C-alpha positions in Angstrom: 9.5 -18.1 -13.8 10.2 -14.6 -12.4 10.3 -13.7 -8.7 7.1 -11.7 -9.2 5.3 -14.6 -10.9 6.4 -17.0 -8.1 5.3 -14.6 -5.3 1.9 -13.9 -7.0 1.3 -17.6 -7.4 2.1 -18.4 -3.7 0.0 -15.5 -2.4 -3.0 -16.3 -4.6 -2.8 -20.0 -3.6 -2.7 -19.0 0.1 -5.3 -16.3 -0.4 -3.1 -13.5 0.8 -3.6 -9.9 -0.3 -2.0 -6.5 -0.2 -3.8 -3.7 1.4 -4.7 0.0 1.0 -6.3 1.9 3.8 -8.7 4.7 3.2 -11.6 6.5 4.9 -15.0 5.0 4.1 -16.0 8.4 2.7 -13.7 7.8 -0.2 -15.5 4.6 -1.3 -18.0 6.2 -3.8 -15.1 7.6 -5.8 -13.1 4.4 -5.6 -16.2 2.4 -6.8 -16.3 4.7 -9.9 -12.6 4.9 -10.7 -10.6 2.4 -8.7 -7.8 3.6 -6.5 -6.1 6.7 -7.9 -2.7 8.2 -7.0 -2.9 11.6 -5.4 -1.4 13.1 -8.6 -4.1 11.5 -10.7 -6.8 12.8 -8.3 -5.3 16.3 -8.6 -5.1 16.1 -12.4 -8.7 15.1 -12.5 -9.4 18.3 -10.5 -10.9 16.3 -7.7 -10.5 17.1 -4.1 -10.0 13.9 -2.0 -12.7 13.7 0.6 -10.5 12.3 3.3 -6.8 11.8 2.4 -4.8 9.6 4.8 -1.6 11.6 4.7 -1.1 14.9 6.5 0.2 18.0 4.8 3.8 17.1 5.5 3.4 13.6 4.0 1.6 14.9 0.9 4.3 17.5 0.4 7.0 14.9 0.8 5.2 12.6 -1.7 5.1 15.4 -4.2 8.7 16.4 -3.8 9.9 12.8 -4.1 7.5 11.9 -6.9 5.7 9.3 -4.8 2.4 11.1 -5.4 2.1 9.4 -8.8 1.7 6.0 -7.1 -1.0 4.3 -5.1 0.6 3.1 -1.9 -0.1 -0.4 -0.7 1.1 -2.3 2.3 1.6 -5.9 3.3 -0.6 -5.9 6.4 -4.2 -5.1 7.3 -2.9 -2.6 9.8 -0.5 0.3 9.4 1.1 2.9 11.7 0.0 5.7 9.4 -3.6 4.6 9.5 -3.6 4.7 13.2 -2.1 8.3 13.2 -4.6 9.4 10.6 -7.5 8.3 12.8 -5.9 9.8 15.9 -5.4 13.2 14.0 -9.0 13.0 12.7 -8.0 12.9 9.0 -9.8 9.5 8.8 -13.1 9.1 10.6 -13.8 5.4 9.8 -11.1 3.4 8.0 -11.3 0.4 5.8 -8.4 -1.7 4.6 -9.1 -2.6 1.0 -7.7 -6.0 -0.1 -5.8 -5.8 -3.3 -5.1 -8.9 -5.5 -1.5 -10.0 -5.6 -1.7 -9.9 -9.4 -1.3 -6.1 -9.0 2.4 -6.8 -9.0 2.0 -7.5 -12.8 1.1 -3.8 -13.4 4.0 -2.3 -15.4 6.2 0.0 -13.3 5.4 -1.4 -9.9 8.0 -0.5 -7.3 8.6 -1.7 -3.7 10.3 0.1 -0.9 11.9 -1.3 2.2 10.4 1.5 4.3 8.2 4.5 4.0 8.3 5.6 0.4 8.6 9.3 0.8 11.4 9.1 3.3 14.6 10.8 1.9 16.6 7.6 2.4 14.0 5.4 0.6 15.3 3.7 -2.6 12.3 2.3 -4.5 13.2 -0.8 -6.6 11.4 -2.9 -9.1 9.1 -5.5 -7.7 11.3 -8.2 -9.3 14.4 -6.9 -7.6 12.9 -6.0 -4.2 11.1 -9.3 -3.6 14.4 -11.0 -2.8 15.2 -8.2 -0.3 11.9 -8.3 1.6 11.5 -10.1 4.9 8.8 -12.4 3.5 9.2 -14.8 6.4 8.1 -12.3 9.0 5.4 -10.9 6.6 3.8 -14.3 5.7 4.6 -16.9 8.3 3.8 -17.3 12.0 6.8 -16.5 14.0 7.5 -15.9 17.7 5.9 -12.5 18.2 7.2 -12.3 21.7 10.8 -12.4 20.5 12.2 -8.8 20.5 14.2 -9.3 17.3 11.1 -10.6 15.5 9.1 -7.6 16.8 11.7 -5.3 15.3 11.6 -7.2 11.9 7.8 -7.0 11.9 7.9 -3.3 12.7 10.2 -2.7 9.8 8.1 -4.8 7.4 5.0 -2.9 8.3 6.7 0.2 6.8 7.4 -1.4 3.4 5.3 -0.1 0.6 4.2 -1.4 -2.8 3.9 1.4 -5.3 1.4 1.1 -8.2 1.7 3.7 -10.9 -1.3 5.9 -11.4 -4.1 3.6 -10.4 -5.3 0.2 -9.1 -8.3 -0.9 -11.2 -11.5 -1.8 -9.3 -11.2 -5.4 -10.7 -8.1 -5.9 -8.4 -9.9 -4.7 -5.2 -11.4 -7.8 -3.8 -13.4 -6.5 -0.8 -15.0 -3.2 -1.8 -18.4 -2.9 -0.1 -21.4 -2.2 -2.3 -22.7 1.3 -2.1 
């Protein structure tokens, strides 16, 4: 059994999910097409209603090729979501829950930090699973411990990168429109 298969089985059994934050104004489009990468959105000649990333982040995604992926995170909170709300790019956010089986999509990558950072080295899910701090991500730890807080802060920046799109069938909590 592969590392991906083991992790998916554990997460599904414990009802854990991955997450994607978005502005609620994007939900009608997501209901129609699932979650699309920014590149797929541009290729469809669509203009995103409320993108989460600022201009710098979107440019960095394009130059690094990260715009061809849907970006997911391990937590139902993310520093970038907070910044997007503070900057007014997102009015009302929602964290969409994504089934762990999304790791079976061909070409999935995981990063150990922000994906468009110049030092980021995306690796296959199979390879990166062994490098992630799964203990701090999925178990209760001593949140008052400064070392644990630093590990948690680092883990919140890790990203799961899904090529092109996440089908609607893998989004487990999209509200009806």
